[in-house]
C-alpha positions in Angstrom: 141.2 102.8 124.0 139.4 104.3 127.0 135.8 105.3 126.0 135.7 107.6 129.1 138.6 109.6 127.6 136.7 110.2 124.3 133.6 111.2 126.2 135.5 113.6 128.4 137.3 115.1 125.3 134.0 115.6 123.6 132.4 117.4 126.6 135.2 119.4 128.2 137.7 120.0 125.3 140.5 118.3 127.2 143.5 116.3 125.9 145.8 114.4 128.1 149.0 113.0 126.7 149.6 111.0 129.9 146.3 109.2 130.6 146.6 106.5 128.0 148.9 105.5 125.1 151.5 102.8 124.8 151.9 100.7 127.9 148.6 101.9 129.4 146.9 98.5 129.1 149.6 96.8 131.2 149.6 99.5 133.8 145.8 99.2 134.1 146.3 95.5 135.0 148.6 96.4 137.9 146.4 99.2 139.0 149.0 101.9 138.1 147.2 103.4 135.1 145.1 106.5 134.9 143.4 108.3 136.5 146.9 108.8 137.6 147.5 110.5 140.9 150.9 111.9 142.1 151.0 109.0 144.6 150.5 106.4 141.8 153.0 108.1 139.6 155.6 108.0 142.4 154.8 104.4 143.1 155.2 103.5 139.4 158.6 105.3 139.3 159.9 103.5 142.3 158.6 100.2 141.2 160.3 100.4 137.7 163.5 101.7 139.3 163.6 98.8 141.7 162.7 96.3 139.0 165.6 97.5 136.9 168.4 98.2 139.4 168.0 95.8 142.4 168.3 92.6 140.3 171.4 94.1 138.6 173.0 94.6 142.0 172.1 91.1 143.2 173.2 89.4 140.0 176.5 91.4 140.0 177.2 90.1 143.5 176.4 86.5 142.5 178.6 86.8 139.4 181.5 88.4 141.3 181.4 91.6 139.3 180.0 93.9 141.9 183.3 95.1 143.3 185.9 93.7 141.0 186.4 91.3 138.1 186.1 94.0 135.4 187.5 97.4 134.6 184.2 99.0 135.6 182.6 96.8 138.3 178.9 97.4 139.1 179.4 99.7 142.1 181.5 102.0 140.0 179.2 101.9 137.0 177.9 105.5 137.3 176.0 105.3 134.0 173.9 102.3 135.3 173.2 104.0 138.6 172.1 107.3 137.0 170.1 105.6 134.3 168.0 103.4 136.5 168.0 105.2 139.9 167.6 108.7 138.5 166.8 109.0 134.8 164.2 106.2 134.7 162.1 107.6 137.7 162.4 111.1 136.1 160.9 109.8 132.9 157.9 108.7 134.9 157.7 111.7 137.4 158.0 114.2 134.5 154.4 113.3 133.6 153.1 115.4 136.6 154.5 118.8 135.6 154.1 118.2 131.8 150.5 117.3 132.2 150.0 120.3 134.5 151.2 122.6 131.7 149.8 120.9 128.6 146.2 120.2 129.8 145.6 123.9 130.6 147.3 124.9 127.3 144.7 122.8 125.3 141.9 124.4 127.3 143.3 127.8 126.6 142.4 127.5 123.0 138.7 127.4 123.9 138.6 129.5 127.0 140.6 132.4 125.6 138.5 132.7 122.4 141.2 131.6 120.1 138.8 128.9 118.7 135.9 130.7 117.1 132.4 129.7 118.2 131.6 128.2 114.8 134.7 126.0 115.0 134.0 124.6 118.5 132.6 121.3 117.2 135.6 120.9 114.9 138.0 121.7 117.7 136.5 118.9 119.9 136.6 116.5 117.0 140.3 117.3 116.7 140.8 116.5 120.4 138.9 113.2 120.1 141.0 112.3 117.1 144.2 113.0 119.1 142.9 110.7 121.9 142.3 107.9 119.4 145.8 108.4 117.9 147.3 108.5 121.4 145.7 105.1 122.2 146.4 103.5 118.8 147.3 99.9 119.5 149.7 99.6 116.6 151.8 102.3 118.1 152.4 100.2 121.2 153.5 97.3 119.0 155.8 99.5 117.0 157.4 100.9 120.1 158.0 97.4 121.5 159.6 96.2 118.2 161.7 99.4 118.0 162.9 98.9 121.6 163.9 95.2 120.9 165.8 96.2 117.8 167.7 99.0 119.4 168.6 96.9 122.5 169.8 94.1 120.2 171.8 96.6 118.1 173.4 98.2 121.2 174.6 94.8 122.5 175.9 93.5 119.2 177.7 96.7 118.5 179.6 96.6 121.8 182.9 94.8 121.8 182.7 92.3 124.6 186.2 92.9 126.1 185.3 92.1 129.7 185.6 95.8 130.7 181.9 96.0 131.6 179.8 94.4 134.3 177.4 93.1 131.6 180.0 90.8 130.1 182.1 88.0 131.5 185.8 88.9 131.7 188.1 87.1 129.3 187.8 86.0 125.6 184.4 85.3 124.2 182.6 88.1 126.0 179.5 86.2 127.0 176.8 88.0 128.9 177.2 87.9 132.7 174.2 87.2 135.0 173.6 90.9 135.4 174.1 91.4 131.7 171.2 89.1 130.9 168.9 91.2 133.1 170.3 94.4 131.7 169.8 93.3 128.1 166.3 91.8 128.4 164.6 93.7 131.2 166.3 96.9 132.6 167.5 98.5 129.3 164.2 97.6 127.4 162.1 99.2 130.1 164.3 102.4 130.0 164.2 102.5 126.2 160.5 101.9 126.0 159.9 104.9 128.4 162.0 107.1 126.2 160.3 106.1 122.9 156.9 106.5 124.6 157.7 110.1 125.2 158.7 110.5 121.6 155.4 109.1 120.6 153.6 111.4 122.9 155.3 114.3 121.3 154.2 113.0 117.9 150.6 113.0 119.2 151.1 116.6 120.4 152.6 117.7 117.1 149.8 116.1 115.2 147.2 117.9 117.4 148.9 121.3 116.8 149.1 120.6 113.1 145.4 119.9 112.9 144.7 123.2 114.8 146.3 125.1 112.0 143.4 124.0 109.8 141.1 126.1 112.0 140.8 129.9 111.5 142.2 130.8 115.0 141.3 134.2 116.3 144.9 135.4 116.5 145.7 139.1 116.9 149.0 140.6 115.5 149.2 143.2 118.2 148.8 140.7 121.1 151.3 141.7 123.9 152.8 138.3 124.0 154.4 138.9 120.6 153.0 135.6 119.2 149.4 136.5 118.3 148.2 135.0 121.6 150.0 131.6 121.3 153.0 132.2 123.7 151.3 129.9 126.3 152.4 127.0 124.1 156.1 128.0 124.6 155.6 128.1 128.4 153.9 124.7 128.2 157.1 123.3 126.5 159.4 124.2 129.4 158.6 121.1 131.6 159.9 118.9 128.8 163.3 120.0 130.0 163.0 117.4 132.7 163.4 114.7 130.1 166.5 116.5 128.7 167.8 116.8 132.3 167.5 113.1 132.8 169.3 112.3 129.5 172.0 114.8 130.2 172.6 113.3 133.6 173.1 109.8 132.1 175.4 111.3 129.4 177.4 113.1 132.1 177.7 109.8 134.1 179.0 108.0 131.0 181.5 110.7 130.2 182.6 110.6 133.9 183.3 106.9 133.5 185.4 107.6 130.4 187.4 110.3 132.3 187.9 108.2 135.3 188.6 104.8 133.8 189.9 105.6 130.3 191.7 108.8 130.8 189.5 110.8 128.5 189.2 114.6 128.6 186.1 116.6 129.2 186.8 119.0 126.3 186.6 116.0 123.9 182.9 115.7 124.6 181.6 119.3 124.2 180.2 118.4 120.8 178.2 115.6 122.4 176.4 118.2 124.7 175.9 120.5 121.8 174.3 117.7 119.9 172.0 116.7 122.8 170.9 120.3 123.2 170.2 120.7 119.5 168.3 117.4 119.2 166.4 118.3 122.4 165.3 121.7 120.9 164.3 120.0 117.7 162.2 117.4 119.5 160.6 119.6 122.1 160.4 123.0 120.4 160.0 121.5 116.9 156.2 121.1 117.2 155.8 124.8 117.6 157.3 125.4 114.2 154.0 124.2 112.8 152.7 127.7 113.5 155.4 129.5 111.5 153.3 129.9 108.3 150.3 131.0 110.4 152.3 133.6 112.4 154.2 134.8 109.3 150.9 135.5 107.5 149.5 137.1 110.7 152.6 139.4 111.0 152.4 140.3 107.3 148.7 141.2 107.5 149.3 143.0 110.8 152.0 145.2 109.4 149.8 146.1 106.4 146.8 146.9 108.5 148.6 148.8 111.2 150.7 150.5 108.6 147.6 151.7 106.9 146.1 152.8 110.2 149.3 154.6 111.1 149.4 156.4 107.8 145.8 157.6 108.2 146.3 158.7 111.8 149.7 160.4 111.3 148.4 162.3 108.2 145.5 163.6 110.3 147.9 164.5 113.1 150.1 166.3 110.7 147.3 168.3 109.3 145.8 169.1 112.7 148.8 170.0 114.8 151.6 170.8 112.3 149.8 172.4 109.4 147.7 174.6 111.6 144.2 173.0 111.2 143.7 172.5 114.9 140.8 174.6 116.4 142.0 177.7 118.2 140.0 176.7 121.3 141.8 173.3 121.6 145.1 173.6 123.3 148.1 171.4 122.5 148.9 170.9 126.1 146.9 168.0 127.6 145.6 166.7 124.3 145.1 163.0 124.0 146.2 163.0 120.3 149.9 162.7 121.2 149.3 159.8 123.6 147.2 158.1 120.9 150.1 158.6 118.5 152.5 157.0 120.9 150.1 154.1 121.6 149.7 153.5 117.9 153.5 153.5 117.5 153.8 150.9 120.3 151.2 148.7 118.8 153.0 148.8 115.4 156.3 147.9 117.1 154.6 144.9 118.8 153.5 143.7 115.4 156.9 144.4 113.8 158.7 142.4 116.5 156.2 139.5 116.5 157.8 136.1 116.7 157.3 133.5 114.1 157.7 130.7 116.7 155.5 131.0 119.8 158.2 130.6 122.4 160.0 133.2 124.4 163.8 133.4 124.5 163.7 132.7 128.3 161.8 129.5 127.7 164.5 128.3 125.3 167.2 129.2 127.8 165.4 127.2 130.5 165.4 124.2 128.2 169.1 124.6 127.4 170.0 124.9 131.1 168.6 121.4 131.7 171.4 120.1 129.5 174.1 122.2 131.0 173.5 121.7 134.7 174.2 118.0 134.9 177.5 118.6 133.2 178.7 121.1 135.8 180.1 118.5 138.2 182.4 117.3 135.4 184.0 120.7 135.4 185.8 119.6 138.6 187.7 117.1 136.5 189.2 120.0 134.6 189.5 122.7 137.2 189.8 121.9 141.0 187.1 123.3 143.3 189.6 125.6 145.0 190.6 127.1 141.6 186.9 127.7 140.8 186.4 129.5 144.1 189.5 131.7 143.5 188.2 132.6 140.1 184.8 133.5 141.6 186.4 135.7 144.3 188.4 137.6 141.7 185.2 138.5 139.8 183.6 140.0 142.9 186.7 141.5 144.5 
């Protein structure tokens, strides 16, 4: 655990999901650990991509499986190329925009007055506790064990029929030279990076859950429709980069099935739906922690503003409709009507308040990260010329 992180958390009310956590100790030894700059992050992404992909290419050449020798030789293994040359670097580079959104979101609780003055010490203790949980050593061990188990399961569940670069052709299905590197280096690195993000989200969820123990200064009529918490929804959007990387690998695997096994794209629509659903549960799920808080806020707001509206409208009725208005006060130009309209707008804001602090556009942005990588596969169903003709008909 970095003592400096705890001291900074105590003094500045900052929480970083990136600077620390599983794998941090090893990265410090190779001088790629925090304080992480964009240059160091890019260097780490390129280093891990090279460590994973280049030996696979060389060993496939040595084993005679680079261009032929199996149904899917290495050069045609789209899933491997996308997994290690695209998705793996994205899992590292995504740290930059995610940290740029989450760090200000944590500070927002203090700077916007959501955390009351009397709860400031408790708020900083929650942040320190989150830093300790982020750097929990047992978590790193658990992720390594989980990665090993999953890699073992994946390889023992695959029928070694010689159709993949990772297995020798013919009966027996022994691992090829490239298969050994894939099984014990490349895939474990990729899997560890995935599970590290899952753990980071667990840290984030735990932090938000602890915040619900504070009496946050939320307002039911806040214009954002979430009592002042909608910035959490906007902070969630960069997690879409992780979904984008996973969807790209999935699309590459489906493309292989279409090209080499004669599969149809329409057979995989449920796979994309599942990925989108799981992605929303993982990335938007932490915000569900605030549902009880926002439900109570909305209920109380409707009661308070309803009572205020009753008092005001009754006074308005008596003054302007029942003839109690002073003769010297003209109706034209009075501010009473505007106040009535403003009160109605405030009540409507409360009534339409969201129970989950995320906007519909933020959810759409997350879903698009799943859809976009699948678009090139549409060409396997409809030729490009047919797509252009359909587009021209819509604008003609």
